[in-house]
Residue frames relative to the residue before (quaternion, step in Angstrom):
aa qw qx qy qz dx dy dz
M 1.0000 0.0000 0.0000 0.0000 0.00 0.00 0.00
K 0.0823 0.7900 -0.6039 0.0666 3.59 -0.48 1.13
I 0.1192 -0.8113 0.5716 -0.0285 3.43 -0.58 1.36
V 0.0106 0.7743 -0.6325 -0.0193 3.65 -0.85 0.85
I 0.2383 -0.7074 0.6582 0.0977 3.39 -1.38 0.90
L 0.0721 0.8396 -0.5309 0.0894 3.64 -0.30 1.16
G 0.2334 0.6714 -0.6663 0.2253 3.51 -1.54 0.44
S 0.6868 -0.4339 0.3942 0.4296 3.33 -1.51 -0.16
H 0.6688 -0.4931 0.3843 0.4022 3.42 -1.37 -0.06
G 0.7689 0.3729 -0.2063 0.4766 3.51 -1.12 0.60
T 0.5800 0.6177 -0.3635 0.3872 3.53 1.19 0.19
G 0.6317 -0.5780 0.3382 0.3905 3.62 1.13 0.09
K 0.3399 0.7785 -0.4779 0.2235 3.55 1.36 0.30
S 0.6636 0.5219 -0.2997 0.4444 3.66 0.81 -0.74
T 0.6475 0.4851 -0.3158 0.4956 3.50 0.88 -0.94
L 0.7194 0.4208 -0.3145 0.4544 3.64 0.63 -0.82
A 0.6340 0.5097 -0.3608 0.4561 3.66 0.88 -0.74
N 0.6621 0.5123 -0.3181 0.4450 3.58 0.88 -0.74
K 0.6535 0.4600 -0.3542 0.4857 3.67 0.94 -0.72
L 0.6630 0.5192 -0.3150 0.4377 3.56 0.88 -0.83
F 0.6266 0.5545 -0.3145 0.4483 3.60 1.02 -0.71
H 0.6782 0.4573 -0.2742 0.5057 3.53 0.95 -0.94
H 0.6495 0.4905 -0.3671 0.4504 3.61 0.85 -0.61
L 0.6753 0.5059 -0.3063 0.4407 3.59 0.91 -0.96
K 0.6194 0.5793 -0.2915 0.4425 3.51 1.08 -1.07
N 0.7722 0.4165 -0.1878 0.4415 3.48 0.75 -1.12
K 0.7174 0.4401 -0.2374 0.4850 3.58 1.15 -0.67
Y 0.8137 0.2413 -0.1010 0.5191 3.60 0.74 -1.02
K 0.0132 0.6897 -0.7210 -0.0653 3.43 -1.44 0.66
L 0.3198 -0.8086 0.4839 0.0989 3.38 -0.60 1.31
S 0.3992 -0.7016 0.5435 0.2303 3.70 -0.86 1.04
I 0.5443 -0.6174 0.4698 0.3192 3.52 -0.86 0.97
D 0.6997 0.4987 -0.3313 0.3898 3.63 0.75 -0.83
N 0.7333 0.4066 -0.2617 0.4780 3.62 1.23 -0.33
V 0.6163 0.5356 -0.3852 0.4300 3.57 1.14 0.37
Q 0.1919 -0.8114 0.5429 0.1004 3.50 -0.81 0.96
I 0.5202 -0.6604 0.4093 0.3546 3.54 -0.92 1.03
S 0.4367 -0.6832 0.5092 0.2886 3.72 -0.85 0.80
G 0.8324 0.2098 -0.1823 0.4795 3.54 -1.01 0.99
D 0.5336 0.6289 -0.4274 0.3703 3.61 1.20 0.21
D 0.3468 -0.7930 0.4549 0.2095 3.54 -0.25 1.22
N 0.6955 0.5098 -0.2642 0.4320 3.57 1.18 -0.67
G 0.4017 -0.7422 0.4197 0.3341 3.54 1.47 0.03
Q 0.2531 0.7713 -0.5482 0.2011 3.56 0.98 0.70
R 0.2445 -0.7698 0.5715 0.1447 3.50 -1.06 0.76
F 0.6298 -0.5224 0.3845 0.4273 3.56 -1.23 0.34
K 0.2783 -0.7209 0.5903 0.2333 3.68 -1.03 0.63
T 0.5575 -0.6530 0.4353 0.2707 3.34 -1.16 1.10
S 0.6307 0.5337 -0.3695 0.4253 3.70 1.08 -0.38
S 0.5934 0.5833 -0.3787 0.4052 3.58 1.23 -0.23
F 0.7511 0.3769 -0.1704 0.5145 3.49 1.30 -0.31
S 0.3603 -0.7028 0.5329 0.3038 3.73 -0.84 0.56
D 0.7541 0.2963 -0.2085 0.5478 3.67 1.03 -0.39
R 0.4380 -0.7369 0.4562 0.2386 3.62 -0.76 1.00
N 0.6549 0.4966 -0.2764 0.4981 3.57 1.34 -0.23
L 0.2250 -0.7340 0.6172 0.1719 3.69 -0.83 0.73
R 0.2751 -0.7536 0.5806 0.1390 3.64 -0.95 0.89
W 0.5311 -0.6137 0.4934 0.3127 3.61 -1.07 0.79
K 0.0849 -0.7696 0.6305 0.0546 3.57 -0.94 0.63
F 0.2584 -0.7024 0.6463 0.1487 3.60 -1.28 0.74
L 0.3731 -0.7548 0.5104 0.1749 3.51 -0.73 1.36
P 0.5521 -0.6005 0.5026 0.2863 3.56 -1.19 0.70
D 0.4801 -0.6685 0.5158 0.2378 3.58 -1.20 0.62
A 0.3436 -0.7514 0.5370 0.1699 3.65 -0.23 1.35
A 0.6770 0.4605 -0.3619 0.4457 3.80 0.62 -0.72
V 0.6521 0.4981 -0.3053 0.4832 3.68 1.10 -0.75
D 0.5810 0.5407 -0.3534 0.4952 3.59 1.15 -0.59
A 0.6562 0.5365 -0.2855 0.4473 3.53 0.99 -0.87
F 0.6444 0.5447 -0.2702 0.4637 3.44 1.09 -0.92
V 0.6617 0.5110 -0.2653 0.4803 3.56 0.98 -1.00
K 0.6729 0.4371 -0.3294 0.4976 3.70 1.09 -0.67
G 0.6447 -0.5774 0.3320 0.3752 3.63 1.13 0.03
F 0.4520 0.6561 -0.4719 0.3774 3.55 1.20 0.30
D 0.4528 -0.6326 0.5546 0.2951 3.62 -1.23 0.68
I 0.0158 -0.7926 0.6087 0.0322 3.62 -0.96 0.79
N 0.6746 0.4789 -0.4196 0.3735 3.50 -1.49 0.07
E 0.8589 -0.0947 -0.0340 0.5021 3.80 -1.01 -0.52
G 0.8002 0.3595 -0.1408 0.4589 3.41 1.06 -0.99
T 0.2295 0.8092 -0.5187 0.1531 3.52 1.25 0.50
P 0.3766 -0.7427 0.5113 0.2127 3.76 -0.82 0.82
I 0.6699 -0.4672 0.3460 0.4618 3.70 -1.04 0.21
E 0.6427 0.5790 -0.3099 0.3945 3.41 0.84 -1.07
A 0.7140 0.4426 -0.2459 0.4836 3.56 0.88 -1.10
E 0.6427 0.5030 -0.3690 0.4446 3.53 0.94 -0.71
W 0.6293 0.5599 -0.3011 0.4470 3.53 0.99 -0.81
W 0.6446 0.5066 -0.2817 0.4985 3.56 1.02 -0.89
I 0.6687 0.5242 -0.2814 0.4460 3.60 0.91 -0.93
I 0.6954 0.4848 -0.2858 0.4470 3.53 0.86 -0.87
A 0.6780 0.4882 -0.2914 0.4659 3.45 1.15 -0.93
R 0.5807 0.5494 -0.3604 0.4808 3.62 1.21 -0.60
Q 0.6716 0.4909 -0.3030 0.4649 3.63 0.73 -1.08
L 0.6349 0.4977 -0.3500 0.4761 3.65 0.92 -0.76
E 0.6418 0.5332 -0.3067 0.4580 3.68 0.87 -0.87
I 0.6468 0.5190 -0.2983 0.4725 3.52 0.97 -1.00
E 0.7553 0.4174 -0.2566 0.4354 3.52 0.58 -1.13
S 0.6379 0.5486 -0.2923 0.4546 3.69 1.04 -0.84
L 0.8225 0.3588 -0.1374 0.4194 3.51 0.82 -0.95
T 0.5661 0.5635 -0.3425 0.4947 3.55 1.38 -0.10
P 0.3115 -0.7677 0.5167 0.2158 3.61 -0.50 1.03
A 0.5254 -0.6065 0.4903 0.3402 3.56 -1.13 0.81
P 0.6246 -0.1421 -0.7606 -0.1050 1.47 -2.32 0.94
W 0.0672 0.7782 -0.6238 0.0295 3.50 -1.28 0.82
I 0.2581 -0.7280 0.6171 0.1503 3.44 -1.41 0.31
S 0.0794 -0.8139 0.5754 -0.0133 3.69 -0.88 0.82
D 0.2377 -0.7481 0.5875 0.1964 3.63 -1.08 0.61
K 0.6714 0.3334 -0.2680 0.6052 3.61 1.42 0.49
C 0.1699 0.7755 -0.6051 0.0597 3.48 -1.23 0.68
L 0.7728 -0.4336 0.2354 0.3992 3.42 -1.28 0.29
I 0.5760 0.6052 -0.3496 0.4240 3.51 1.27 -0.74
D 0.7505 0.3763 -0.2587 0.4778 3.66 0.63 -0.98
L 0.5677 0.5639 -0.3845 0.4604 3.72 1.16 -0.47
L 0.6614 0.4833 -0.3329 0.4671 3.62 1.03 -0.80
A 0.6402 0.5445 -0.3740 0.3922 3.54 1.04 -0.49
Y 0.6538 0.4603 -0.3305 0.5015 3.48 1.10 -0.67
A 0.5827 0.5366 -0.4088 0.4532 3.75 0.97 -0.46
R 0.6726 0.4878 -0.3215 0.4541 3.66 0.93 -1.00
F 0.6683 0.4546 -0.3783 0.4513 3.65 0.94 -0.42
I 0.7621 0.4907 -0.2104 0.3663 3.54 0.80 -1.06
F 0.7589 0.3396 -0.1257 0.5413 3.49 1.19 -0.94
T 0.1334 0.8250 -0.5391 0.1045 3.69 0.86 0.69
K 0.7096 0.4416 -0.2546 0.4865 3.70 1.11 -0.73
E 0.6800 0.4829 -0.2802 0.4753 3.58 1.32 -0.31
K 0.1447 -0.8831 0.4424 0.0586 3.46 0.72 1.20
D 0.7139 0.4638 -0.2589 0.4562 3.56 0.83 -1.00
F 0.6477 0.4894 -0.3442 0.4718 3.40 1.08 -0.67
L 0.6809 0.4996 -0.3035 0.4412 3.55 0.90 -0.88
N 0.6357 0.5209 -0.3401 0.4570 3.57 1.00 -0.64
M 0.6028 0.5128 -0.3510 0.5004 3.62 1.11 -0.71
I 0.6918 0.4816 -0.3055 0.4430 3.67 0.68 -0.91
E 0.6317 0.5186 -0.3318 0.4712 3.64 1.08 -0.71
R 0.6450 0.4927 -0.3334 0.4796 3.67 0.89 -0.81
V 0.6769 0.4468 -0.3481 0.4701 3.70 0.76 -0.87
A 0.6649 0.5274 -0.3368 0.4079 3.66 0.86 -0.78
V 0.7099 0.5107 -0.2420 0.4203 3.50 0.78 -1.13
K 0.6533 0.5165 -0.3257 0.4475 3.50 1.11 -0.75
N 0.7673 0.3159 -0.1968 0.5222 3.57 1.22 -0.44
F 0.2724 0.7061 -0.5563 0.3431 3.51 1.00 1.04
N 0.2872 0.7867 -0.4800 0.2612 3.57 0.50 1.24
Y 0.2701 0.7921 -0.4839 0.2560 3.44 0.56 1.45
D 0.3955 -0.7643 0.4563 0.2263 3.49 -0.77 0.74
L 0.7832 0.0284 -0.0156 0.6209 3.59 1.36 -0.49
V 0.0427 -0.8116 0.5827 0.0041 3.62 -0.75 1.05
L 0.1517 -0.7764 0.6118 0.0028 3.38 -0.81 1.32
Y 0.1924 -0.8100 0.5529 0.0341 3.58 -0.67 1.17
L 0.1497 -0.7802 0.6045 0.0591 3.52 -0.86 1.01
P 0.2924 -0.7997 0.4865 0.1955 3.50 -0.56 1.06
T 0.5095 -0.5738 0.4927 0.4104 3.81 -1.14 -0.05
G 0.7333 0.4566 -0.3477 0.3647 3.49 -1.41 0.20
E 0.5429 0.6374 -0.3975 0.3755 3.49 1.28 0.36
F 0.7625 0.1434 0.0145 0.6308 3.34 1.35 -0.82
P 0.4686 -0.6072 0.5079 0.3921 3.58 -1.20 0.39
I 0.5774 -0.5685 0.4491 0.3764 3.59 -1.15 0.41
E 0.2525 -0.7794 0.5501 0.1617 3.60 -0.66 0.97
N 0.3883 -0.7382 0.5030 0.2265 3.61 -0.70 0.98
N 0.0308 0.8108 -0.5830 0.0405 3.62 -0.40 1.20
Y 0.5016 -0.6991 0.3579 0.3627 3.47 1.43 0.36
I 0.6412 0.4431 -0.3537 0.5170 3.62 1.18 0.32
R 0.7418 0.3673 -0.2236 0.5146 3.68 0.75 -0.99
S 0.5591 -0.5666 0.5018 0.3385 3.60 -1.37 0.52
T 0.2476 -0.7615 0.5740 0.1712 3.63 -0.99 0.72
D 0.4225 0.6981 -0.4766 0.3271 3.66 1.25 0.37
E 0.3965 -0.7570 0.4784 0.2019 3.51 -0.49 1.21
K 0.6511 0.4811 -0.3621 0.4619 3.63 0.95 -0.66
F 0.6445 0.4895 -0.3606 0.4636 3.56 0.82 -0.70
Q 0.6333 0.4884 -0.3726 0.4707 3.64 0.90 -0.59
K 0.6640 0.4871 -0.3328 0.4595 3.56 0.77 -0.71
V 0.6282 0.4858 -0.3623 0.4880 3.72 0.85 -0.70
I 0.6578 0.4906 -0.3284 0.4678 3.76 0.79 -0.60
D 0.6142 0.5580 -0.3404 0.4423 3.44 1.08 -0.72
E 0.6334 0.5601 -0.2738 0.4583 3.53 1.09 -1.08
I 0.6855 0.4937 -0.2634 0.4658 3.55 0.90 -1.10
V 0.6114 0.5583 -0.3364 0.4487 3.57 1.12 -0.86
K 0.6693 0.5040 -0.2532 0.4837 3.70 1.07 -0.88
D 0.5971 0.5558 -0.3196 0.4820 3.44 1.23 -0.70
I 0.6578 0.5095 -0.3011 0.4658 3.62 0.89 -0.98
L 0.6441 0.5624 -0.2899 0.4299 3.52 0.98 -1.02
T 0.7175 0.4546 -0.2319 0.4741 3.41 1.01 -0.85
E 0.6674 0.5441 -0.2923 0.4161 3.38 1.02 -0.89
Y 0.7450 0.3379 -0.1778 0.5470 3.48 1.11 -0.73
Q 0.3950 -0.7344 0.4693 0.2905 3.62 1.30 0.37
I 0.2731 0.7517 -0.5550 0.2288 3.63 0.61 0.94
P 0.4135 -0.7171 0.5097 0.2345 3.64 -0.54 1.18
F 0.1353 0.8134 -0.5581 0.0924 3.61 -0.99 0.77
Y 0.3133 -0.7127 0.5839 0.2301 3.56 -1.23 0.41
T 0.3614 -0.6941 0.5902 0.1980 3.47 -1.24 0.75
I 0.0590 -0.7977 0.5978 0.0528 3.57 -0.60 0.89
R 0.0148 0.7897 -0.6104 0.0605 3.57 -0.87 1.05
G 0.4834 0.6521 -0.4794 0.3336 3.61 -1.31 0.45
D 0.6435 -0.4184 0.4211 0.4832 3.47 -1.43 -0.25
V 0.7403 -0.3767 0.3235 0.4532 3.44 -1.45 -0.17
E 0.6870 0.4444 -0.3130 0.4823 3.75 0.67 -0.88
T 0.6550 0.5229 -0.3317 0.4331 3.58 0.82 -0.86
R 0.6354 0.4830 -0.3214 0.5096 3.68 1.03 -0.80
F 0.6600 0.5162 -0.3599 0.4103 3.53 0.62 -0.77
N 0.6662 0.5285 -0.2724 0.4502 3.60 0.91 -1.08
I 0.6359 0.5246 -0.3039 0.4775 3.57 1.03 -1.04
A 0.7059 0.4681 -0.2749 0.4550 3.58 0.80 -1.21
K 0.6183 0.5378 -0.3431 0.4592 3.67 0.93 -0.87
D 0.6652 0.4520 -0.3460 0.4832 3.81 0.85 -0.71
I 0.6304 0.5161 -0.3615 0.4535 3.62 0.76 -0.83
I 0.6843 0.4936 -0.3114 0.4372 3.75 0.70 -0.93
E 0.6871 0.4792 -0.2916 0.4617 3.47 0.95 -1.02
Q 0.6581 0.5160 -0.3170 0.4474 3.59 0.95 -0.74
T 0.6618 0.5470 -0.2726 0.4343 3.51 1.00 -1.08
F 0.8384 0.2784 -0.1164 0.4538 3.41 0.88 -0.90
S 0.4509 -0.7585 0.3442 0.3207 3.37 1.67 0.32
L 0.2801 0.7850 -0.4927 0.2502 3.54 1.30 0.76
S 0.0018 0.7801 -0.6248 0.0319 3.67 -1.00 0.88
């Protein structure tokens, strides 16, 4: 079970993801016998012998862009190629090596949206990023948060430019449409979003 919450910056992704993570972690323990590996065409299931504990615990993935900021990379509108490459590689590492079930407020889809905006003149680089990202769009549930629901909170990391925020939002939607990625749009205040998303997750994965 790989759940991603995506959208432009400043749309409440981290807040929603954190609330959902704590809800899932505290309420559900998933039996290994009932969890299917995402993207496995053969329908293979986890083998009990591979784990010392028969229960899989939910994990919240770290934010690759924040990791980049902490390491001193410039991010947002002026992200250099070196930083973008590091962020994409870091996100791919996190998603690929973290055993399911997990939830994330960042994924390769929205990172690709930023790359499409920033590196329009770097065709070779952008094409390589796109190939890597698209090949690894392996998500079981995608929840999309639109812009315009909340003011952008200044956390001194993300951009507070609303025009930039809206442009990224449009590119995210373009990518979802282009690659025919199923998704749910989540609207409302914090509590409304949480309840809607919680119900979708529980229905999608037959959690009870």
